[in-house]
C-alpha positions as YAML, in Angstrom:
chain: A
units: angstrom
residues:
- id: 1
  name: MET
  ca: [38.51, 110.58, 35.42]
- id: 2
  name: LYS
  ca: [41.54, 109.61, 33.37]
- id: 3
  name: LYS
  ca: [43.75, 111.82, 35.62]
- id: 4
  name: ASN
  ca: [42.50, 110.08, 38.75]
- id: 5
  name: MET
  ca: [43.17, 106.65, 37.27]
- id: 6
  name: LEU
  ca: [46.68, 107.69, 36.30]
- id: 7
  name: ALA
  ca: [47.44, 109.00, 39.79]
- id: 8
  name: PHE
  ca: [46.17, 105.78, 41.33]
- id: 9
  name: ALA
  ca: [48.30, 103.66, 39.00]
- id: 10
  name: LEU
  ca: [51.42, 105.66, 39.81]
- id: 11
  name: ALA
  ca: [50.79, 105.35, 43.54]
- id: 12
  name: LEU
  ca: [50.25, 101.60, 43.25]
- id: 13
  name: MET
  ca: [53.44, 101.21, 41.25]
- id: 14
  name: GLY
  ca: [55.33, 103.16, 43.94]
- id: 15
  name: CYS
  ca: [54.07, 100.86, 46.66]
- id: 16
  name: ILE
  ca: [55.10, 97.81, 44.67]
- id: 17
  name: LEU
  ca: [58.57, 99.25, 44.07]
- id: 18
  name: LEU
  ca: [58.87, 100.21, 47.74]
- id: 19
  name: LEU
  ca: [57.75, 96.79, 48.86]
- id: 20
  name: GLY
  ca: [60.29, 95.20, 46.55]
- id: 21
  name: CYS
  ca: [63.06, 97.36, 48.01]
- id: 22
  name: ASP
  ca: [62.08, 96.43, 51.56]
- id: 23
  name: ASN
  ca: [62.04, 92.73, 50.66]
- id: 24
  name: LYS
  ca: [65.52, 93.06, 49.17]
- id: 25
  name: ALA
  ca: [66.77, 94.80, 52.31]
- id: 26
  name: LEU
  ca: [65.22, 92.06, 54.44]
- id: 27
  name: GLU
  ca: [66.84, 89.35, 52.35]
- id: 28
  name: ASP
  ca: [70.26, 91.03, 52.49]
- id: 29
  name: ALA
  ca: [70.03, 91.65, 56.22]
- id: 30
  name: THR
  ca: [68.89, 88.08, 56.88]
- id: 31
  name: ALA
  ca: [71.79, 86.67, 54.91]
- id: 32
  name: SER
  ca: [74.39, 88.93, 56.61]
- id: 33
  name: VAL
  ca: [73.05, 88.30, 60.08]
- id: 34
  name: GLY
  ca: [72.88, 84.55, 59.47]
- id: 35
  name: LYS
  ca: [76.54, 84.39, 58.42]
- id: 36
  name: TYR
  ca: [77.62, 86.59, 61.31]
- id: 37
  name: ASN
  ca: [75.61, 84.71, 63.95]
- id: 38
  name: ALA
  ca: [77.05, 81.38, 62.83]
- id: 39
  name: VAL
  ca: [80.60, 82.68, 63.23]
- id: 40
  name: ALA
  ca: [79.74, 84.49, 66.48]
- id: 41
  name: THR
  ca: [78.30, 81.31, 67.98]
- id: 42
  name: GLU
  ca: [81.48, 79.38, 67.18]
- id: 43
  name: TYR
  ca: [83.61, 82.21, 68.52]
- id: 44
  name: ASN
  ca: [81.70, 82.24, 71.79]
- id: 45
  name: LYS
  ca: [82.26, 78.50, 72.14]
- id: 46
  name: ASP
  ca: [85.97, 78.94, 71.39]
- id: 47
  name: ILE
  ca: [86.51, 81.60, 74.08]
- id: 48
  name: GLN
  ca: [84.65, 79.72, 76.81]
- id: 49
  name: PRO
  ca: [87.64, 77.55, 77.87]
- id: 50
  name: TYR
  ca: [89.78, 80.69, 78.04]
- id: 51
  name: ASN
  ca: [87.25, 82.57, 80.16]
- id: 52
  name: ASP
  ca: [86.74, 79.54, 82.41]
- id: 53
  name: ALA
  ca: [90.50, 79.32, 83.00]
- id: 54
  name: VAL
  ca: [90.69, 83.05, 83.78]
- id: 55
  name: GLU
  ca: [87.96, 82.61, 86.37]
- id: 56
  name: GLU
  ca: [89.76, 79.62, 87.90]
- id: 57
  name: VAL
  ca: [92.96, 81.66, 88.20]
- id: 58
  name: ARG
  ca: [91.00, 84.47, 89.85]
- id: 59
  name: GLU
  ca: [89.40, 82.07, 92.33]
- id: 60
  name: ALA
  ca: [92.73, 80.41, 93.11]
- id: 61
  name: ASN
  ca: [94.27, 83.80, 93.84]
- id: 62
  name: LYS
  ca: [91.30, 84.74, 96.02]
- id: 63
  name: THR
  ca: [91.84, 81.58, 98.07]
- id: 64
  name: VAL
  ca: [95.46, 82.51, 98.67]
- id: 65
  name: THR
  ca: [94.47, 86.07, 99.58]
- id: 66
  name: SER
  ca: [91.89, 84.76, 102.04]
- id: 67
  name: VAL
  ca: [94.36, 82.39, 103.72]
- id: 68
  name: CYS
  ca: [96.98, 85.15, 104.00]
- id: 69
  name: ALA
  ca: [94.39, 87.57, 105.37]
- id: 70
  name: ALA
  ca: [93.46, 85.11, 108.11]
- id: 71
  name: ALA
  ca: [97.12, 84.69, 109.02]
- id: 72
  name: GLN
  ca: [97.64, 88.46, 109.02]
- id: 73
  name: VAL
  ca: [94.79, 88.86, 111.51]
- id: 74
  name: GLU
  ca: [96.73, 86.69, 113.95]
- id: 75
  name: ILE
  ca: [99.97, 88.55, 113.28]
- id: 76
  name: ASN
  ca: [98.27, 91.91, 113.82]
- id: 77
  name: LYS
  ca: [97.33, 90.90, 117.36]
- id: 78
  name: GLY
  ca: [100.97, 91.56, 118.18]
- id: 79
  name: GLU
  ca: [101.30, 88.55, 120.47]
- id: 80
  name: GLN
  ca: [104.83, 87.27, 120.98]
- id: 81
  name: PRO
  ca: [105.66, 83.62, 120.34]
- id: 82
  name: PHE
  ca: [108.00, 81.60, 122.52]
- id: 83
  name: ASP
  ca: [110.10, 80.92, 119.43]
- id: 84
  name: PRO
  ca: [110.49, 84.10, 117.30]
- id: 85
  name: GLU
  ca: [111.45, 81.94, 114.33]
- id: 86
  name: THR
  ca: [107.85, 80.73, 114.08]
- id: 87
  name: LEU
  ca: [106.68, 84.25, 113.22]
- id: 88
  name: LYS
  ca: [109.50, 84.67, 110.74]
- id: 89
  name: ALA
  ca: [108.60, 81.35, 109.10]
- id: 90
  name: LEU
  ca: [104.92, 82.32, 108.84]
- id: 91
  name: LYS
  ca: [105.70, 85.67, 107.23]
- id: 92
  name: GLY
  ca: [108.10, 83.97, 104.84]
- id: 93
  name: ALA
  ca: [105.51, 81.40, 103.79]
- id: 94
  name: MET
  ca: [102.99, 84.18, 103.13]
- id: 95
  name: SER
  ca: [105.45, 86.25, 101.10]
- id: 96
  name: ASP
  ca: [106.53, 83.30, 98.98]
- id: 97
  name: VAL
  ca: [102.98, 82.64, 97.81]
- id: 98
  name: GLU
  ca: [101.81, 86.25, 97.54]
- id: 99
  name: ASN
  ca: [104.86, 87.26, 95.52]
- id: 100
  name: ASN
  ca: [104.21, 84.49, 93.03]
- id: 101
  name: LEU
  ca: [100.50, 84.93, 92.42]
- id: 102
  name: ALA
  ca: [99.57, 84.32, 88.80]
- id: 103
  name: GLU
  ca: [98.54, 87.35, 86.78]
- id: 104
  name: VAL
  ca: [94.82, 87.45, 86.16]
- id: 105
  name: SER
  ca: [93.93, 88.22, 82.56]
- id: 106
  name: GLN
  ca: [90.78, 89.98, 81.41]
- id: 107
  name: LYS
  ca: [87.99, 87.76, 80.19]
- id: 108
  name: LEU
  ca: [87.11, 87.95, 76.50]
- id: 109
  name: ASP
  ca: [83.74, 89.52, 75.80]
- id: 110
  name: PRO
  ca: [81.41, 87.21, 73.88]
- id: 111
  name: ALA
  ca: [80.21, 88.35, 70.50]
- id: 112
  name: PRO
  ca: [76.59, 89.53, 70.61]
- id: 113
  name: ILE
  ca: [74.02, 87.55, 68.65]
- id: 114
  name: LEU
  ca: [72.06, 89.77, 66.24]
- id: 115
  name: THR
  ca: [68.35, 89.50, 65.58]
- id: 116
  name: ILE
  ca: [66.03, 90.76, 62.82]
- id: 117
  name: ASN
  ca: [62.58, 92.05, 63.50]
- id: 118
  name: GLU
  ca: [59.92, 91.87, 60.77]
- id: 119
  name: ASP
  ca: [58.78, 95.32, 61.77]
- id: 120
  name: MET
  ca: [62.14, 96.81, 60.84]
- id: 121
  name: VAL
  ca: [62.09, 99.40, 58.10]
- id: 122
  name: ARG
  ca: [64.65, 99.46, 55.33]
- id: 123
  name: GLU
  ca: [67.03, 101.81, 57.16]
- id: 124
  name: GLU
  ca: [67.04, 99.56, 60.20]
- id: 125
  name: LEU
  ca: [67.61, 96.48, 58.07]
- id: 126
  name: GLU
  ca: [70.50, 98.10, 56.29]
- id: 127
  name: GLU
  ca: [71.97, 99.15, 59.62]
- id: 128
  name: VAL
  ca: [71.81, 95.64, 61.10]
- id: 129
  name: ALA
  ca: [73.24, 94.18, 57.90]
- id: 130
  name: GLU
  ca: [76.16, 96.60, 58.05]
- id: 131
  name: LYS
  ca: [76.69, 95.74, 61.72]
- id: 132
  name: ALA
  ca: [76.73, 92.04, 60.86]
- id: 133
  name: ASP
  ca: [79.23, 92.54, 58.02]
- id: 134
  name: LEU
  ca: [81.56, 94.59, 60.22]
- id: 135
  name: GLY
  ca: [81.23, 92.09, 63.07]
- id: 136
  name: LEU
  ca: [82.04, 89.23, 60.72]
- id: 137
  name: GLU
  ca: [85.12, 91.05, 59.49]
- id: 138
  name: SER
  ca: [86.26, 91.72, 63.07]
- id: 139
  name: LEU
  ca: [85.75, 88.12, 64.21]
- id: 140
  name: ALA
  ca: [87.66, 86.83, 61.20]
- id: 141
  name: ALA
  ca: [90.68, 88.87, 62.31]
- id: 142
  name: THR
  ca: [90.43, 87.82, 65.98]
- id: 143
  name: ILE
  ca: [92.74, 85.13, 67.35]
- id: 144
  name: VAL
  ca: [91.59, 83.42, 70.54]
- id: 145
  name: PRO
  ca: [94.58, 83.14, 72.91]
- id: 146
  name: ASP
  ca: [95.51, 79.92, 74.66]
- id: 147
  name: ALA
  ca: [93.81, 79.43, 78.00]
- id: 148
  name: PRO
  ca: [96.05, 80.52, 80.91]
- id: 149
  name: SER
  ca: [97.47, 77.83, 83.17]
- id: 150
  name: VAL
  ca: [95.65, 77.55, 86.48]
- id: 151
  name: PRO
  ca: [98.22, 77.68, 89.31]
- id: 152
  name: ASP
  ca: [98.33, 75.02, 92.00]
- id: 153
  name: TYR
  ca: [98.81, 76.80, 95.32]
- id: 154
  name: THR
  ca: [98.13, 73.68, 97.40]
- id: 155
  name: GLU
  ca: [101.64, 73.36, 98.74]
- id: 156
  name: GLY
  ca: [102.00, 77.06, 99.52]
- id: 157
  name: ILE
  ca: [98.63, 77.26, 101.26]
- id: 158
  name: SER
  ca: [99.43, 74.13, 103.27]
- id: 159
  name: LEU
  ca: [102.72, 75.67, 104.38]
- id: 160
  name: ILE
  ca: [100.98, 78.91, 105.44]
- id: 161
  name: GLU
  ca: [98.35, 77.02, 107.42]
- id: 162
  name: SER
  ca: [100.87, 74.75, 109.14]
- id: 163
  name: SER
  ca: [103.15, 77.71, 109.87]
- id: 164
  name: LEU
  ca: [100.18, 79.59, 111.34]
- id: 165
  name: THR
  ca: [99.37, 76.67, 113.62]
- id: 166
  name: ILE
  ca: [102.97, 76.44, 114.80]
- id: 167
  name: TYR
  ca: [103.09, 80.21, 115.40]
- id: 168
  name: LYS
  ca: [99.81, 80.21, 117.38]
- id: 169
  name: ASP
  ca: [101.00, 77.24, 119.44]
- id: 170
  name: SER
  ca: [104.23, 79.10, 120.16]
- id: 171
  name: VAL
  ca: [102.23, 82.15, 121.29]
- id: 172
  name: GLN
  ca: [100.17, 79.93, 123.56]
- id: 173
  name: GLY
  ca: [103.32, 78.19, 124.76]
- id: 174
  name: LEU
  ca: [104.80, 81.50, 125.89]
- id: 175
  name: LYS
  ca: [101.59, 82.32, 127.74]
- id: 176
  name: GLN
  ca: [101.86, 78.99, 129.55]
- id: 177
  name: ILE
  ca: [105.31, 79.83, 130.89]
- id: 178
  name: THR
  ca: [104.46, 83.38, 131.87]
- id: 179
  name: ALA
  ca: [103.86, 83.36, 135.64]
- id: 180
  name: PRO
  ca: [102.15, 79.93, 135.65]
- id: 181
  name: SER
  ca: [100.85, 78.22, 138.77]
- id: 182
  name: ASP
  ca: [102.85, 75.66, 140.74]
- id: 183
  name: ALA
  ca: [100.21, 73.09, 139.80]
- id: 184
  name: PHE
  ca: [100.70, 73.65, 136.08]
- id: 185
  name: VAL
  ca: [104.48, 73.35, 136.34]
- id: 186
  name: MET
  ca: [104.27, 70.19, 138.42]
- id: 187
  name: ASP
  ca: [101.75, 68.64, 136.05]
- id: 188
  name: ARG
  ca: [104.15, 69.16, 133.14]
- id: 189
  name: LEU
  ca: [107.19, 67.92, 135.11]
- id: 190
  name: ARG
  ca: [105.39, 64.63, 135.79]
- id: 191
  name: ARG
  ca: [105.56, 63.92, 132.05]
- id: 192
  name: ILE
  ca: [109.35, 63.64, 132.16]
- id: 193
  name: GLY
  ca: [110.35, 60.06, 132.86]
- id: 194
  name: SER
  ca: [113.60, 60.73, 134.74]
- id: 195
  name: ILE
  ca: [111.93, 63.04, 137.27]
- id: 196
  name: THR
  ca: [110.94, 60.92, 140.24]
- id: 197
  name: GLU
  ca: [109.84, 63.37, 142.92]
- id: 198
  name: MET
  ca: [108.93, 67.04, 143.27]
- id: 199
  name: ALA
  ca: [107.55, 69.54, 145.74]
- id: 200
  name: PRO
  ca: [106.81, 73.28, 145.82]
- id: 201
  name: VAL
  ca: [108.30, 75.62, 148.39]
- id: 202
  name: THR
  ca: [106.11, 77.41, 150.87]
- id: 203
  name: GLU
  ca: [106.77, 80.50, 152.94]
- id: 204
  name: ASP
  ca: [107.42, 78.19, 155.90]
- id: 205
  name: HIS
  ca: [109.64, 75.86, 153.89]
- id: 206
  name: ASP
  ca: [111.80, 77.83, 151.46]
- id: 207
  name: PRO
  ca: [115.60, 77.39, 151.65]
- id: 208
  name: ASN
  ca: [116.24, 80.67, 149.83]
- id: 209
  name: GLY
  ca: [113.60, 82.64, 151.67]
- id: 210
  name: LYS
  ca: [112.61, 84.46, 148.47]
- id: 211
  name: LEU
  ca: [109.03, 83.30, 147.98]
- id: 212
  name: ASN
  ca: [106.68, 86.22, 147.24]
- id: 213
  name: LYS
  ca: [109.30, 88.80, 148.23]
- id: 214
  name: GLN
  ca: [110.02, 91.77, 145.98]
- id: 215
  name: GLY
  ca: [112.17, 90.60, 143.07]
- id: 216
  name: GLY
  ca: [111.89, 87.03, 144.30]
- id: 217
  name: TYR
  ca: [110.03, 84.12, 142.83]
- id: 218
  name: ILE
  ca: [106.28, 83.69, 143.18]
- id: 219
  name: GLY
  ca: [106.68, 79.93, 143.08]
- id: 220
  name: CYS
  ca: [109.44, 77.36, 143.09]
- id: 221
  name: ILE
  ca: [109.35, 73.61, 142.52]
- id: 222
  name: TYR
  ca: [112.31, 71.42, 143.37]
- id: 223
  name: PHE
  ca: [112.57, 67.99, 141.78]
- id: 224
  name: ARG
  ca: [114.67, 64.83, 141.96]
- id: 225
  name: ASP
  ca: [116.02, 63.24, 138.80]
- id: 226
  name: ASP
  ca: [117.15, 59.60, 138.64]
- id: 227
  name: GLN
  ca: [120.12, 60.56, 136.47]
- id: 228
  name: VAL
  ca: [121.70, 62.12, 139.57]
- id: 229
  name: ASP
  ca: [123.68, 59.58, 141.63]
- id: 230
  name: ALA
  ca: [122.18, 60.10, 145.07]
- id: 231
  name: SER
  ca: [125.20, 58.40, 146.69]
- id: 232
  name: GLN
  ca: [127.34, 61.31, 145.54]
- id: 233
  name: LEU
  ca: [125.21, 63.89, 147.29]
- id: 234
  name: TYR
  ca: [126.09, 65.15, 150.73]
- id: 235
  name: VAL
  ca: [122.55, 64.92, 152.02]
- id: 236
  name: ASP
  ca: [120.80, 63.26, 154.88]
- id: 237
  name: GLU
  ca: [118.27, 60.57, 154.03]
- id: 238
  name: SER
  ca: [115.73, 62.42, 156.15]
- id: 239
  name: GLU
  ca: [115.90, 65.52, 153.95]
- id: 240
  name: ASP
  ca: [112.98, 66.05, 151.61]
- id: 241
  name: VAL
  ca: [113.20, 67.17, 147.97]
- id: 242
  name: VAL
  ca: [113.01, 70.86, 148.90]
- id: 243
  name: GLU
  ca: [115.75, 70.56, 151.50]
- id: 244
  name: ILE
  ca: [118.02, 68.66, 149.09]
- id: 245
  name: GLY
  ca: [117.52, 71.50, 146.61]
- id: 246
  name: ALA
  ca: [118.44, 71.80, 142.94]
- id: 247
  name: VAL
  ca: [121.48, 69.56, 143.34]
- id: 248
  name: GLY
  ca: [119.15, 66.55, 143.56]
- id: 249
  name: GLY
  ca: [117.83, 67.12, 140.07]
- id: 250
  name: GLY
  ca: [116.82, 70.70, 139.54]
- id: 251
  name: ALA
  ca: [114.29, 73.41, 140.19]
- id: 252
  name: ILE
  ca: [111.79, 75.60, 138.39]
- id: 253
  name: GLU
  ca: [111.68, 79.10, 139.82]
- id: 254
  name: ILE
  ca: [108.60, 81.07, 138.79]
- id: 255
  name: PHE
  ca: [108.78, 84.85, 138.55]
- id: 256
  name: SER
  ca: [106.14, 87.45, 137.79]
- id: 257
  name: THR
  ca: [108.29, 89.19, 135.16]
- id: 258
  name: VAL
  ca: [111.01, 88.29, 132.70]
- id: 259
  name: GLU
  ca: [113.23, 90.97, 134.24]
- id: 260
  name: ASP
  ca: [113.09, 89.32, 137.67]
- id: 261
  name: ALA
  ca: [113.88, 85.93, 136.13]
- id: 262
  name: GLU
  ca: [116.86, 87.37, 134.25]
- id: 263
  name: THR
  ca: [118.15, 89.13, 137.36]
- id: 264
  name: ARG
  ca: [118.10, 85.83, 139.22]
- id: 265
  name: ASN
  ca: [119.76, 84.12, 136.27]
- id: 266
  name: ASP
  ca: [122.56, 86.70, 136.25]
- id: 267
  name: TYR
  ca: [123.08, 86.11, 139.96]
- id: 268
  name: LEU
  ca: [123.47, 82.36, 139.48]
- id: 269
  name: ALA
  ca: [125.77, 82.91, 136.52]
- id: 270
  name: ALA
  ca: [128.27, 84.54, 138.85]
- id: 271
  name: PHE
  ca: [128.86, 81.12, 140.43]
- id: 272
  name: ASP
  ca: [129.27, 79.17, 137.19]
- id: 273
  name: GLY
  ca: [132.40, 77.04, 137.33]
- id: 274
  name: ALA
  ca: [132.97, 77.89, 140.96]
- id: 275
  name: GLY
  ca: [133.26, 74.31, 142.14]
- id: 276
  name: MET
  ca: [131.21, 73.64, 145.25]
- id: 277
  name: LEU
  ca: [129.38, 76.94, 144.75]
- id: 278
  name: SER
  ca: [128.35, 76.16, 141.16]
- id: 279
  name: SER
  ca: [124.58, 76.13, 140.87]
- id: 280
  name: GLY
  ca: [124.35, 73.89, 137.79]
- id: 281
  name: SER
  ca: [122.77, 74.92, 134.50]
- id: 282
  name: HIS
  ca: [120.16, 77.67, 134.40]
- id: 283
  name: LEU
  ca: [117.99, 78.99, 131.59]
- id: 284
  name: VAL
  ca: [115.29, 81.67, 131.43]
- id: 285
  name: ALA
  ca: [112.17, 80.63, 129.54]
- id: 286
  name: GLY
  ca: [109.26, 83.05, 129.72]
- id: 287
  name: THR
  ca: [109.23, 84.14, 133.35]
- id: 288
  name: LEU
  ca: [110.68, 80.82, 134.52]
- id: 289
  name: LEU
  ca: [114.20, 79.99, 135.53]
- id: 290
  name: ILE
  ca: [114.89, 76.34, 134.71]
- id: 291
  name: ARG
  ca: [117.73, 74.89, 136.76]
- id: 292
  name: THR
  ca: [119.37, 71.46, 136.57]
- id: 293
  name: SER
  ca: [121.82, 69.83, 138.96]
- id: 294
  name: ASP
  ca: [125.55, 70.39, 138.66]
- id: 295
  name: GLU
  ca: [125.87, 66.64, 139.31]
- id: 296
  name: LEU
  ca: [124.57, 65.98, 135.79]
- id: 297
  name: THR
  ca: [126.89, 65.97, 132.82]
- id: 298
  name: ALA
  ca: [126.68, 68.89, 130.40]
- id: 299
  name: SER
  ca: [124.75, 66.81, 127.86]
- id: 300
  name: GLN
  ca: [122.40, 65.52, 130.56]
- id: 301
  name: GLN
  ca: [121.75, 69.08, 131.71]
- id: 302
  name: GLU
  ca: [121.05, 70.18, 128.14]
- id: 303
  name: ASP
  ca: [118.75, 67.24, 127.40]
- id: 304
  name: LEU
  ca: [116.84, 67.59, 130.67]
- id: 305
  name: THR
  ca: [116.43, 71.35, 130.21]
- id: 306
  name: GLN
  ca: [115.08, 70.84, 126.70]
- id: 307
  name: ALA
  ca: [112.70, 68.12, 127.88]
- id: 308
  name: ILE
  ca: [111.38, 70.48, 130.56]
- id: 309
  name: VAL
  ca: [110.93, 73.35, 128.10]
- id: 310
  name: ASP
  ca: [109.14, 71.07, 125.61]
- id: 311
  name: ALA
  ca: [106.80, 69.80, 128.32]
- id: 312
  name: LEU
  ca: [106.00, 73.30, 129.56]
- id: 313
  name: VAL
  ca: [105.25, 74.88, 126.17]
- id: 314
  name: SER
  ca: [103.42, 71.91, 124.70]
- id: 315
  name: VAL
  ca: [99.90, 72.98, 123.67]
- id: 316
  name: GLU
  ca: [96.98, 70.65, 124.19]
...
């Protein structure tokens, strides 16, 4: 009986000692975790502005990448613009921004918040306490860097978008002067204030006899320009605008290919400066040959030619 009582007393004492040890472990773990969590919470607040800035930089870069990708889709179509400089300008605007993209830093990982469970045994409590102490030591040695500057790509993006619009308009402009109809050419010529009269040639009324013949034009519109002094022309008042010809103002000869237009241009060039035989100014634009009267001054020819080109390639 005395032996049984002694065994019971020893067992009870062991439980009390064990319970005391577990309570001590719980107290130590609670204290360590409390200190760590307080510092971790502050640390997580401190890194938030940095992480937010990193995300803003990433999003800003993504916007640039998206804008450039959209522009590249248009470039990849391989369509030629009327003015090659528009493509060069677009590529340059893209390169300027892409080559100066801000470096995107890695976000800082937040410190985990530790928790204690009442069901934890002593070994688990000691483990979480050790983890808290080590985490506290690590956070104390950590310096939060300054938030990165968020780049402003507004100007670069605006330049890319405007350059893309100009390039696409130039592509469309070239399409408009590639074998257009007589009606289209005449509609655009009517927008030029100095042009007073115009008419297309027909197979029955074509001074050159080249309409729809191999290598010849597929359309030709003669026009009168009020800058030409009609009194200086050796024409009969009964002659119409086609019969008067390019000397009365000019002509737009429409070809099916650039090669045909250039061949015709080379032919006319042979008479440049040949006095009475001079055919006036002539310029190939798309598949058109734009001619202006030799009765105009050089500056008038240049200005009128440019006005015609601008009217023809203008995109609506």
